Kinemage of the C-alpha trace (Angstrom):
@kinemage 1
@onewidth
@group {chain A} dominant
@subgroup {mainchain}
@vectorlist {calphas} color= white
{ca met a 1} P 74.289 78.690 95.076
{ca thr a 2} L 74.846 82.259 96.077
{ca asp a 3} L 74.991 83.817 99.533
{ca thr a 4} L 71.452 85.101 98.988
{ca asp a 5} L 70.194 81.493 98.815
{ca tyr a 6} L 71.143 80.966 102.472
{ca leu a 7} L 69.173 82.052 105.525
{ca arg a 8} L 70.594 82.506 109.017
{ca val a 9} L 69.021 79.882 111.281
{ca cys a 10} L 70.790 80.256 114.639
{ca ala a 11} L 74.153 80.470 116.350
{ca leu a 12} L 76.155 77.236 116.252
{ca asp a 13} L 76.361 77.367 120.058
{ca asp a 14} L 72.533 77.240 120.221
{ca leu a 15} L 72.540 73.682 118.855
{ca pro a 16} L 73.254 70.936 121.384
{ca glu a 17} L 75.686 68.197 120.362
{ca ser a 18} L 74.032 65.109 118.805
{ca glu a 19} L 70.451 66.132 119.627
{ca pro a 20} L 67.832 66.791 116.955
{ca val a 21} L 66.357 70.280 116.935
{ca ala a 22} L 63.148 71.143 115.072
{ca ala a 23} L 63.003 74.406 113.147
{ca asp a 24} L 60.382 76.018 110.949
{ca ile a 25} L 62.195 77.936 108.238
{ca his a 26} L 59.831 79.968 106.070
{ca gly a 27} L 57.156 77.270 106.416
{ca thr a 28} L 59.481 74.302 105.847
{ca ser a 29} L 59.911 71.857 108.728
{ca ile a 30} L 63.612 71.106 109.203
{ca val a 31} L 65.496 68.971 111.720
{ca leu a 32} L 68.998 70.218 112.534
{ca val a 33} L 71.661 68.003 114.058
{ca arg a 34} L 75.049 69.194 115.251
{ca lys a 35} L 77.943 66.740 115.204
{ca ser a 36} L 81.025 68.559 116.521
{ca asp a 37} L 81.518 71.551 114.208
{ca glu a 38} L 79.300 70.180 111.448
{ca val a 39} L 75.551 70.702 111.128
{ca phe a 40} L 73.169 68.547 109.118
{ca ala a 41} L 69.695 69.565 107.960
{ca leu a 42} L 66.948 67.201 106.829
{ca tyr a 43} L 63.263 67.554 106.125
{ca asp a 44} L 61.611 66.905 109.486
{ca glu a 45} L 59.278 64.116 108.404
{ca cys a 46} L 59.874 60.386 108.157
{ca ser a 47} L 59.250 59.192 104.605
{ca his a 48} L 57.588 56.037 105.944
{ca ala a 49} L 55.138 57.262 108.573
{ca ala a 50} L 54.991 61.079 108.239
{ca val a 51} L 56.053 61.767 111.839
{ca ala a 52} L 58.654 64.277 113.040
{ca leu a 53} L 62.223 63.001 112.844
{ca ser a 54} L 63.175 65.712 115.346
{ca glu a 55} L 61.499 63.561 118.017
{ca gly a 56} L 63.857 60.667 117.259
{ca asp a 57} L 67.323 59.716 118.434
{ca ile a 58} L 70.771 60.239 116.948
{ca asp a 59} L 73.015 57.208 116.505
{ca asp a 60} L 76.459 58.006 115.094
{ca cys a 61} L 75.612 59.765 111.796
{ca ser a 62} L 71.981 58.620 111.564
{ca ile a 63} L 68.660 59.772 112.915
{ca glu a 64} L 66.099 57.193 114.015
{ca cys a 65} L 62.380 57.716 113.615
{ca trp a 66} L 60.748 57.148 116.999
{ca leu a 67} L 57.647 55.443 115.615
{ca his a 68} L 58.889 52.438 113.632
{ca gly a 69} L 62.679 52.694 113.929
{ca ser a 70} L 63.571 53.787 110.397
{ca met a 71} L 67.133 55.127 110.281
{ca phe a 72} L 68.204 57.949 107.941
{ca asp a 73} L 71.765 59.009 107.133
{ca leu a 74} L 72.289 62.616 108.260
{ca arg a 75} L 74.503 63.330 105.243
{ca thr a 76} L 72.294 61.907 102.498
{ca gly a 77} L 68.823 61.382 103.955
{ca lys a 78} L 68.875 57.808 102.657
{ca pro a 79} L 67.252 55.130 104.827
{ca ser a 80} L 69.518 52.326 106.015
{ca gly a 81} L 66.745 49.745 106.100
{ca pro a 82} L 63.013 49.105 106.411
{ca pro a 83} L 60.417 50.086 107.022
{ca ala a 84} L 61.425 53.331 105.211
{ca thr a 85} L 62.519 52.880 101.604
{ca thr a 86} L 62.536 56.503 100.416
{ca ala a 87} L 65.127 59.130 101.337
{ca val a 88} L 64.167 62.373 103.053
{ca pro a 89} L 65.422 65.624 101.532
{ca thr a 90} L 68.627 67.111 102.931
{ca tyr a 91} L 69.564 70.770 102.797
{ca pro a 92} L 72.900 72.558 102.336
{ca val a 93} L 74.286 74.120 105.518
{ca glu a 94} L 77.098 76.630 105.887
{ca leu a 95} L 78.781 77.824 109.048
{ca arg a 96} L 79.792 81.489 109.006
{ca asp a 97} L 81.341 83.352 111.898
{ca gly a 98} L 79.740 81.044 114.459
{ca asp a 99} L 76.287 81.108 112.839
{ca val a 100} L 74.361 78.402 110.986
{ca tyr a 101} L 73.019 79.236 107.523
{ca leu a 102} L 70.743 76.981 105.492
{ca ser a 103} L 69.479 76.895 101.925
{ca leu a 104} L 65.922 75.708 101.398
{ca lys a 105} L 66.938 74.295 98.010
{ca pro a 106} L 67.324 70.559 98.756
{ca lys a 107} L 70.600 68.920 97.820
{ca thr a 108} L 70.578 66.936 94.605
{ca thr a 109} L 71.429 63.253 94.520
{ca ser a 110} L 74.950 64.019 93.224
{ca glu a 111} L 75.565 66.356 96.174
{ca thr a 112} L 74.603 63.663 98.682
{ca ala a 113} L 76.398 60.726 97.056
């Protein structure tokens, strides 16, 4: 990916630690989660019940859907157990000079493995 594939989302300091933040980036619903100096980006919809993951809770390196308790790995988007069985897309994030940049091209399976 080139620098032109990435869009500035916000300043790193604008993201609270371990709290999901909803963002609409060019019409794509994204949930951002900051863990220390790392930021994860996932599609903001549970693959099981089509509700916003940004309304869920963070547990270690997972986000929990508030409706039925599905857990998704922040790094890969893969569910850790039922009721969800399908991963949610994850997006590449770069930190540059204190700002968060995101590509709307979802990571491939090899990038998340």
